N, CA, C and O of each residue as an XYZ file, in Angstrom:
648
protein
N      22.227      9.735      1.957
C      20.907      8.720      0.967
C      19.474      9.116      1.744
O      19.412      9.893      2.696
N      18.551      8.552      1.252
C      17.653      8.162      2.276
C      16.756      6.873      1.428
O      16.526      6.400      0.315
N      16.416      6.709      3.149
C      15.965      5.590      3.273
C      14.665      5.198      3.202
O      14.070      5.630      4.190
N      13.733      4.381      2.254
C      11.735      4.712      2.335
C      11.980      2.524      3.043
O      12.837      1.682      2.774
N      10.689      2.485      3.977
C      10.804      0.953      4.335
C       9.636      1.391      3.525
O       9.414      2.579      3.288
N       8.601      0.023      2.940
C       7.416      0.114      2.352
C       6.859     -1.025      3.560
O       7.622     -1.973      3.745
N       5.538     -0.992      4.418
C       4.986     -1.868      4.917
C       3.790     -1.811      5.058
O       3.016     -0.894      5.334
N       3.609     -3.468      4.730
C       2.219     -3.622      5.278
C       2.133     -5.121      6.334
O       2.699     -5.126      7.428
N       1.099     -6.728      5.653
C       0.313     -6.612      7.554
C       1.774     -7.935      6.973
O       2.621     -7.930      7.866
N       2.218     -9.005      5.731
C       2.345    -10.435      5.607
C       4.047     -9.461      5.041
O       5.036    -10.170      5.227
N       4.348     -8.149      4.482
C       5.422     -8.668      3.290
C       5.787     -9.767      2.287
O       6.710    -10.409      1.785
N       4.279     -9.538      2.326
C       4.320    -10.910      0.929
C       4.123    -10.631      0.084
O       4.678    -11.161     -0.878
N       2.947     -9.337     -0.112
C       2.258     -9.036     -1.250
C       2.515     -7.529     -1.413
O       3.518     -6.848     -1.630
N       1.539     -7.343     -1.269
C       2.065     -5.208     -1.253
C       3.306     -4.444     -1.534
O       3.490     -3.581     -2.392
N       4.239     -4.996     -0.517
C       5.215     -3.496      0.573
C       6.221     -4.870     -0.605
O       6.998     -4.293     -1.366
N       6.226     -6.171     -0.730
C       7.536     -5.980     -2.572
C       7.817     -5.360     -3.164
O       8.903     -4.801     -3.324
N       5.861     -5.231     -4.191
C       5.653     -4.726     -5.133
C       5.870     -2.830     -5.260
O       6.242     -1.988     -6.077
N       5.283     -2.939     -3.668
C       6.264     -1.656     -3.452
C       7.615     -1.046     -3.704
O       7.942      0.070     -4.108
N       8.386     -2.238     -3.303
C       9.614     -1.859     -3.180
C      10.639     -2.341     -5.100
O      11.495     -1.971     -5.904
N      10.004     -2.993     -4.894
C      10.557     -3.187     -6.103
C      10.232     -1.979     -7.539
O      11.054     -1.552     -8.350
N       8.636     -1.657     -7.433
C       8.044     -0.674     -8.432
C       9.291      0.230     -7.884
O      10.154      0.023     -8.737
N      10.003      1.373     -6.644
C      10.940      2.059     -6.180
C      11.634      1.901     -7.062
O      12.085      2.553     -8.004
N      11.701      0.703     -6.570
C      14.069      0.503     -6.697
C      13.878      0.945     -8.645
O      14.609      1.745     -9.230
N      12.747      0.182     -9.274
C      12.903      0.916    -11.376
C      13.265      2.173    -11.069
O      14.337      2.772    -10.984
N      12.065      2.453    -10.913
C      12.527      4.171    -11.244
C      13.482      4.579    -10.195
O      13.820      5.671    -10.652
N      14.118      4.445     -9.140
C      15.158      4.766     -8.907
C      16.006      4.811     -9.564
O      17.034      5.447     -9.332
N      15.758      4.082    -10.639
C      17.711      3.497    -11.545
C      16.818      3.524    -12.760
O      17.288      2.809    -13.645
N      16.128      3.883    -12.968
C      15.204      4.478    -13.886
C      15.690      5.833    -14.372
O      16.189      5.974    -15.489
N      15.465      7.241    -13.140
C      16.137      7.995    -12.675
C      17.694      8.927    -11.987
O      17.990     10.039    -11.552
N      18.517      7.190    -12.348
C      20.054      7.443    -12.373
C      20.050      7.537    -10.900
O      21.029      8.088    -10.396
N      18.876      6.981     -9.915
C      19.445      7.683     -8.900
C      19.928      6.962     -7.602
O      20.210      7.423     -6.496
N      19.934      5.599     -8.117
C      20.984      4.527     -7.589
C      22.156      4.830     -6.780
O      23.185      5.479     -6.970
N      21.726      4.231     -5.927
C      23.092      4.807     -4.886
C      22.344      6.477     -3.303
O      22.690      6.643     -2.133
N      21.562      7.075     -3.973
C      21.334      7.679     -3.433
C      19.303      7.540     -2.114
O      19.208      8.275     -1.131
N      18.395      6.772     -2.400
C      17.540      6.291     -2.221
C      17.807      4.253     -1.507
O      18.391      3.281     -1.985
N      17.437      4.359     -0.907
C      17.778      2.908     -0.427
C      15.917      2.556      0.263
O      15.228      3.118      1.115
N      15.729      1.527     -0.521
C      14.293      1.143     -0.457
C      14.649     -0.323      0.039
O      15.607     -1.020     -0.293
N      13.403     -0.656      1.109
C      13.181     -2.073      1.550
C      11.827     -2.848      1.976
O      10.813     -2.150      1.977
N      11.740     -3.709      2.206
C      10.777     -3.780      3.083
C      10.120     -4.432      4.048
O      10.647     -5.464      4.464
N       8.621     -3.929      4.727
C       8.960     -5.623      5.994
C       7.396     -5.487      6.103
O       6.806     -4.601      5.485
N       6.614     -6.570      7.067
C       5.349     -6.360      7.565
C       4.979     -6.097      8.785
O       5.791     -5.971      9.701
N       4.531     -6.057      8.834
C       3.724     -5.940     10.504
C       3.924     -7.430     11.925
O       4.038     -7.665     13.128
N       3.855     -7.926     10.767
C       3.432     -9.208     11.484
C       4.888    -10.497     10.523
O       5.354    -10.516      9.383
N       5.105    -11.340     11.755
C       7.049    -12.113     11.207
C       5.880    -13.199     10.683
O       6.545    -13.781      9.826
N       4.604    -13.820     10.652
C       4.212    -14.433      9.623
C       4.062    -15.304      8.892
O       3.219    -16.179      8.694
N       5.754    -14.728      8.143
C       5.806    -15.135      6.543
C       7.268    -14.705      6.246
O       7.675    -14.490      5.104
N       8.477    -14.532      8.040
C       9.275    -14.480      8.543
C      10.164    -14.672      7.148
O       9.202    -14.630      6.381
N      11.203    -14.835      6.350
C      11.405    -16.013      5.153
C      11.134    -16.134      3.888
O      11.961    -16.268      2.986
N       9.905    -16.087      3.783
C       9.431    -16.317      2.424
C       9.682    -15.507      1.206
O       9.986    -14.364      1.545
N       9.670    -15.684     -0.272
C       9.675    -14.746     -1.022
C       8.213    -14.633     -0.768
O       7.459    -15.133      0.067
N       7.999    -13.467     -2.179
C       6.787    -12.807     -2.235
C       5.717    -14.066     -3.368
O       5.891    -14.942     -4.216
N       3.988    -12.970     -2.210
C       3.765    -14.916     -3.036
C       3.325    -14.425     -4.700
O       3.593    -13.364     -5.265
N       2.404    -15.859     -5.323
C       3.992    -15.634     -6.507
C       2.768    -14.470     -7.537
O       3.396    -13.770     -8.331
N       1.296    -14.257     -7.565
C       0.681    -13.517     -7.746
C       1.626    -11.917     -7.231
O       1.456    -11.190     -8.211
N       2.308    -11.281     -6.405
C       3.152    -10.185     -6.782
C       4.437    -10.064     -7.770
O       4.952     -9.213     -8.496
N       4.729    -11.896     -7.233
C       5.880    -11.730     -8.757
C       5.367    -11.803     -9.830
O       5.830    -10.855    -10.464
N       4.516    -12.481    -10.604
C       3.960    -12.287    -12.167
C       3.428    -11.310    -12.328
O       3.253    -10.996    -13.505
N       2.702     -9.958    -10.792
C       2.426     -9.055    -11.973
C       3.785     -7.980    -12.240
O       4.130     -7.095    -13.023
N       4.303     -8.731    -10.987
C       5.875     -7.761    -11.658
C       6.016     -7.519    -12.947
O       5.828     -6.599    -13.743
N       6.707     -9.474    -12.908
C       7.037    -10.058    -14.281
C       6.702     -9.149    -15.136
O       7.397     -8.186    -15.458
N       5.806     -9.372    -15.469
C       4.705     -9.105    -16.488
C       5.094     -7.365    -16.828
O       4.819     -6.912    -17.938
N       5.813     -6.396    -15.653
C       5.767     -5.208    -16.057
C       7.669     -4.812    -16.152
O       8.282     -3.753    -16.283
N       7.984     -5.863    -16.048
C       9.360     -6.381    -16.568
C      10.129     -6.341    -14.839
O      11.239     -6.845    -14.667
N       9.659     -5.940    -14.138
C      10.131     -6.397    -12.151
C      10.243     -7.874    -11.894
O       9.383     -8.739    -12.061
N      12.113     -8.048    -11.225
C      11.739     -9.196    -10.938
C      11.609     -9.147     -8.732
O      11.685     -8.225     -7.920
N      11.454    -10.234     -8.639
C      11.274     -9.078     -6.780
C      11.280    -10.215     -6.409
O      10.787    -10.201     -5.281
N      11.785    -12.109     -6.928
C      12.252    -13.275     -6.630
C      13.144    -12.514     -5.423
O      12.764    -12.637     -4.259
N      13.858    -12.042     -5.611
C      15.669    -11.796     -4.205
C      14.902    -11.250     -3.411
O      15.625    -10.434     -2.841
N      13.590    -11.139     -2.869
C      13.118    -10.620     -2.123
C      12.399    -11.306     -0.391
O      11.526    -12.161     -0.543
N      12.614    -11.088      0.505
C      12.026    -12.090      1.833
C      11.484    -11.077      2.742
O      11.511     -9.849      2.826
N      10.876    -12.271      3.528
C       9.898    -11.434      4.120
C      10.650    -10.851      5.338
O      11.815    -11.245      5.394
N      10.285    -10.035      6.299
C      11.113     -9.798      7.405
C       9.789     -9.035      8.168
O       8.867     -8.489      7.563
N       9.896     -9.113      9.311
C       9.259     -8.011     10.472
C       9.742     -6.174     10.493
O      10.772     -5.761      9.960
N       9.064     -5.580     10.986
C       9.349     -4.838     10.920
C      10.546     -4.435     12.434
O      10.556     -5.144     13.440
N      11.160     -3.587     12.318
C      11.783     -4.573     14.225
C      12.010     -2.587     14.179
O      11.887     -1.721     13.313
N      12.373     -2.620     15.581
C      13.116     -1.170     16.233
C      14.536     -0.169     15.756
O      14.749      1.023     15.974
N      15.301     -1.117     15.086
C      16.117     -0.887     14.463
C      15.795      0.281     13.135
O      16.251      1.411     12.958
N      15.067     -0.326     12.531
C      14.169      0.179     11.581
C      13.489      1.547     11.857
O      13.179      2.282     10.919
N      13.270      1.867     13.092
C      13.043      3.283     12.929
C      14.050      4.332     13.459
O      13.865      5.546     13.543
N      15.361      3.490     13.864
C      16.423      4.350     14.096
C      17.372      4.401     11.590
O      18.161      5.169     11.040
N      16.492      2.983     11.021
C      17.287      4.143     10.464
C      17.189      4.822      8.202
O      17.724      5.294      7.199
N      15.784      4.143      9.046
C      14.719      4.982      7.931
C      13.747      6.126      8.103
O      13.031      6.552      9.010
N      14.051      6.476      6.720
C      13.735      8.353      7.150
C      11.964      8.488      6.892
O      11.282      9.374      7.407
N      11.477      7.495      6.063
C      10.033      7.678      5.403
C      10.152      6.136      5.849
O      11.156      5.443      6.014
N       8.242      5.718      6.042
C       7.456      4.191      6.296
C       6.228      4.421      5.616
O       5.294      5.121      6.007
N       6.306      3.833      4.666
C       5.006      4.018      3.997
C       4.616      2.288      4.187
O       5.114      1.164      4.115
N       2.988      3.225      4.564
C       2.610      1.668      5.082
C       1.201      1.370      3.906
O       0.706      2.356      3.360
N       0.937      0.697      3.760
C      -0.007      0.206      3.322
C      -1.215      0.415      3.003
O      -1.705      0.685      1.906
N      -1.995      0.189      4.694
C      -3.132      0.390      5.039
C      -3.189      1.229      6.808
O      -2.480      1.371      7.805
N      -4.640      1.618      6.245
C      -4.565      2.419      7.553
C      -4.098      1.209      8.727
O      -3.087      1.542      9.348
N      -4.754     -0.304      9.169
C      -3.717     -0.864     10.010
C      -2.711     -1.362     10.603
O      -2.402     -1.868     11.682
N      -1.936     -0.865      8.824
C      -0.522     -0.830      9.414
C       0.126     -0.005      9.885
O       1.073     -0.012     10.672
N      -0.597      0.989      9.202
C      -0.004      2.677      9.171
C      -0.036      2.776     10.850
O       1.106      2.624     11.283
N      -1.040      2.992     11.929
C      -1.393      2.766     12.814
C      -0.530      1.760     13.563
O       0.513      2.075     14.137
N      -0.894      0.868     13.531
C       0.198     -0.974     13.962
C       1.718      0.337     14.277
O       2.043      0.676     15.415
N       2.723      1.092     12.433
C       3.674      1.346     12.988
C       4.048      2.580     14.258
O       4.707      2.815     15.270
N       2.869      3.206     13.106
C       2.455      4.203     14.889
C       2.639      4.984     16.503
O       2.803      6.080     17.038
N       2.515      3.890     16.715
C       1.331      3.527     18.324
C       2.665      1.831     18.776
O       3.194      1.859     19.888
N       2.888      1.010     18.133
C       3.562      0.443     18.440
C       5.465      0.414     18.236
O       6.383     -0.074     18.894
N       5.360      1.310     16.819
C       6.795      1.458     16.524
C       7.249      3.574     16.862
O       8.313      4.178     16.729
N       6.174      3.946     17.205
C       6.507      5.134     16.889
C       6.804      6.691     15.789
O       7.005      7.905     15.813
N       6.655      5.647     15.024
C       6.889      6.513     14.052
C       6.082      7.805     14.547
O       5.145      7.898     15.339
N       7.146      9.290     13.400
C       6.345     10.268     13.409
C       5.656     10.488     12.986
O       5.494      9.390     12.454
N       4.351     11.435     12.383
C       3.745     11.890     11.091
C       4.664     12.375     10.334
O       4.616     11.781      9.257
N       5.443     13.116     10.346
C       6.263     13.253      9.018
C       7.058     12.561      8.413
O       7.448     12.905      7.298
N       7.447     11.519      8.961
C       7.505     10.322      8.484
C       7.246      9.228      8.161
O       8.058      8.497      7.594
N       6.162      8.924      8.430
C       4.842      8.110      8.349
C       3.864      8.172      7.684
O       3.004      8.994      7.999
N       3.607      7.005      6.117
C       2.642      7.965      5.117
C       1.580      6.793      4.720
O       2.076      5.720      5.063
N       0.687      6.663      4.303
C      -0.120      5.570      3.452
C       0.665      5.937      2.470
O       1.352      6.958      2.517
N       0.610      4.610      0.854
C       0.998      4.695      0.295
C       0.180      5.657     -0.257
O       0.715      6.702     -0.626
N      -1.585      5.450     -0.452
C      -2.322      6.326     -1.248
C      -2.137      7.436     -1.580
O      -2.429      8.019     -2.624
N      -1.401      7.919     -0.259
C      -1.332      9.364     -0.019
C      -1.184     10.200     -0.991
O      -1.688     11.314     -1.131
N      -0.067      9.298     -2.041
C       0.554      9.744     -2.849
C      -1.223      9.338     -4.022
O      -0.747      8.350     -4.580
N      -2.257      9.415     -4.456
C      -2.034      8.138     -5.390
C      -3.404      9.779     -5.825
O      -4.221     10.497     -5.247
N      -2.886      9.581     -7.018
C      -3.529     10.955     -8.019
C      -5.430     10.571     -7.739
O      -6.207     11.496     -7.500
N      -5.822      9.368     -7.812
C      -7.128      8.560     -7.952
C      -7.455      8.673     -7.068
O      -8.684      8.620     -7.050
N      -6.824      8.899     -5.707
C      -7.492      7.924     -4.535
C      -8.889      8.612     -3.960
O      -8.686      9.826     -3.964
N      -9.800      8.421     -3.625
C     -11.241      7.389     -4.232
C     -12.243      8.394     -2.035
O     -13.337      8.876     -1.739
N     -10.664      8.085     -1.140
C     -11.838      8.177     -0.247
C     -11.217      7.222      1.022
O     -11.193      7.401      2.240
N     -10.713      6.087      0.118
C     -10.315      4.784      0.323
C      -8.843      5.065      0.133
O      -8.324      5.187     -0.977
N      -8.109      5.176      1.456
C      -6.265      5.702      0.892
C      -6.108      4.048      1.334
O      -5.021      4.046      1.912
N      -6.785      2.228      1.370
C      -6.010      1.716      1.922
C      -4.971      0.983      0.259
O      -5.840      1.299     -0.553
N      -3.901      0.344     -0.594
C      -4.102     -0.089     -0.953
C      -5.012     -1.808     -0.525
O      -5.127     -2.236      0.623
N      -5.419     -2.354     -1.502
C      -6.722     -3.528     -0.684
C      -5.287     -4.715     -0.634
O      -4.448     -4.660     -1.533
N      -5.152     -5.800      0.577
C      -4.493     -6.565      0.425
C      -5.046     -7.801     -0.801
O      -6.200     -8.222     -0.874
N      -4.086     -8.149     -1.542
C      -4.556     -9.364     -2.770
C      -4.486    -10.954     -2.564
O      -4.619    -11.950     -3.275
N      -4.139    -10.602     -0.897
C      -4.322    -12.227     -0.382
C      -4.622    -13.144     -0.824
O      -4.647    -13.501      0.354
N      -5.016    -14.304     -1.577
C      -5.891    -15.246     -2.045
C      -6.770    -14.820     -3.196
O      -7.948    -15.109     -3.404
N      -6.016    -14.139     -3.834
C      -6.805    -13.387     -4.990
C      -7.015    -13.573     -5.917
O      -7.370    -14.746     -6.034
N      -7.018    -12.928     -7.023
C      -7.411    -12.935     -8.490
C      -5.838    -12.578     -8.716
O      -5.209    -11.905     -7.899
N      -5.427    -12.958     -9.583
C      -5.187    -13.048    -10.618
C      -4.669    -10.920    -10.920
O      -3.606    -10.299    -10.932
N      -6.626    -10.427    -11.163
C      -6.982     -9.220    -11.633
C      -6.772     -8.520    -10.112
O      -6.379     -7.368     -9.929
N      -7.063     -9.313     -9.260
C      -6.133     -8.091     -7.547
C      -5.425     -7.853     -7.045
O      -5.313     -7.195     -6.011
N      -4.040     -8.869     -8.346
C      -2.697     -8.035     -7.927
C      -2.072     -7.196     -9.031
O      -1.007     -6.581     -9.083
N      -3.263     -7.394    -10.069
C      -2.651     -6.531    -11.582
C      -3.281     -4.669    -10.564
O      -2.776     -3.652    -10.088
N      -4.589     -5.289    -10.760
C      -5.078     -3.696     -9.563
C      -4.208     -2.823     -8.402
O      -3.933     -1.634     -8.561
N      -3.771     -3.704     -7.058
C      -2.215     -2.724     -6.573
C      -1.345     -2.977     -7.157
O      -0.409     -3.059     -6.362
N      -0.975     -3.197     -8.258
C       0.015     -3.209     -8.712
C       0.451     -1.580     -9.338
O       1.386     -0.793     -9.195
N      -1.334     -1.660    -10.392
C      -1.812     -0.066    -10.600
C      -1.248      1.005     -9.202
O      -0.383      1.874     -9.094
N      -1.956      0.576     -8.553
C      -2.590      2.001     -8.066
C      -1.020      1.731     -7.111
O      -1.153      2.243     -6.000
N       0.188      1.158     -7.266
C       0.606      1.421     -6.321
C       2.027      1.952     -7.087
O       2.971      2.615     -6.660
N       1.780      1.434     -8.240
C       2.654      2.795     -9.792
C       2.307      3.691     -9.768
O       3.153      4.487     -9.360
N       1.029      4.282    -10.103
C       0.657      5.783     -9.400
C       1.327      6.394     -8.153
O       2.009      7.418     -8.188
N       1.173      5.959     -7.491
C       0.879      6.579     -6.508
C       2.714      6.392     -6.177
O       3.019      6.964     -5.130
N       3.616      5.873     -6.714
C       5.022      5.542     -6.476
C       5.065      6.699     -7.505
O       6.225      7.054     -7.715
N       4.079      7.432     -8.253
C       5.024      8.853     -8.122
C       4.564      9.907     -8.035
O       4.572     10.654     -9.014
N       3.962     10.332     -6.704
C       3.613     11.368     -6.596
C       4.774     11.132     -5.631
O       5.754     11.876     -5.601
N       4.618     10.044     -4.828
C       5.788      9.718     -3.915
C       7.163      9.865     -4.277
O       7.892     10.482     -3.500
N       7.698      9.326     -5.490
C       9.115     10.571     -5.879
C       8.501     12.187     -5.653
O       8.729     12.726     -4.570
N       7.577     13.066     -6.903
C       7.530     14.208     -6.228
C       7.544     14.848     -4.826
O       7.972     15.902     -4.355
N       6.726     13.486     -4.242
C       7.949     14.216     -2.513
C       8.410     14.041     -1.843
O       8.356     14.326     -0.646
N       9.210     13.336     -2.629
C      10.482     13.266     -2.265
C      11.024     14.656     -3.310
O      11.613     15.626     -2.831
N      10.815     14.568     -4.245
C      12.143     15.226     -4.910
C      11.406     16.964     -4.009
O      12.202     17.480     -3.224
N      10.721     17.324     -4.093
C      10.412     18.711     -3.088
C      11.057     19.025     -2.085
O      11.796     19.983     -1.861
N      10.552     17.635     -1.105
C      11.458     17.886      0.381
C      13.058     17.480      0.288
O      13.282     17.631      1.489
N      13.986     17.186     -0.106
C      14.901     16.129     -0.532
C      15.750     16.703     -1.740
O      16.641     15.910     -2.040
N      15.735     18.287     -2.825
C      15.964     18.094     -4.069
C      17.055     17.450     -4.247
O      17.284     16.669     -5.170
N      18.067     17.872     -3.014
C      19.524     17.922     -3.945
C      19.700     16.509     -4.014
O      20.673     16.098     -4.647
N      18.796     15.555     -3.381
C      19.308     14.071     -3.978
C      18.202     14.134     -5.896
O      18.447     13.196     -6.655
N      17.713     14.642     -6.127
C      17.479     14.816     -7.087
C      18.141     15.607     -8.292
O      17.696     15.582     -9.440
N      19.083     16.198     -7.948
C      20.216     17.230     -8.585
C      20.857     16.155     -9.690
O      20.464     15.033     -9.370
N      21.323     16.124    -10.342
C      22.179     15.479    -11.427
C      23.499     15.584    -10.953
O      24.433     15.144    -11.623
């Protein structure tokens, strides 16, 4: 089984959206039980909180329910459990690299897999922003996730075999 951890700062906006999007894609590809998904934050500011209402609403708009998720901080145990760490921005990427010593082959930015990346590889934090900011983040994550799944298929073809 592959274990994937999405990481942003507070684990209430971007990483819960990514968590929900990948879970839905896993289900639609009949990969349930082959890929495990979780999300966490590099801070513990929102520990135990549900996702931001903006994240819940944009996911609901696309048929995803992320209301069961709760924020948690990244832990040293995660470094042993997860195969891949997907950071939402460079700040969280460097925290994972420097504070948790995640090796390069297991650490990526979400937009590394975005076919529309424009030089800025960060998924912007929509916290405190308008509904349209959450919509933009959702679309950015969704299209990046397809590229991430292609990466996983290339690296782990056995997981994708029926």
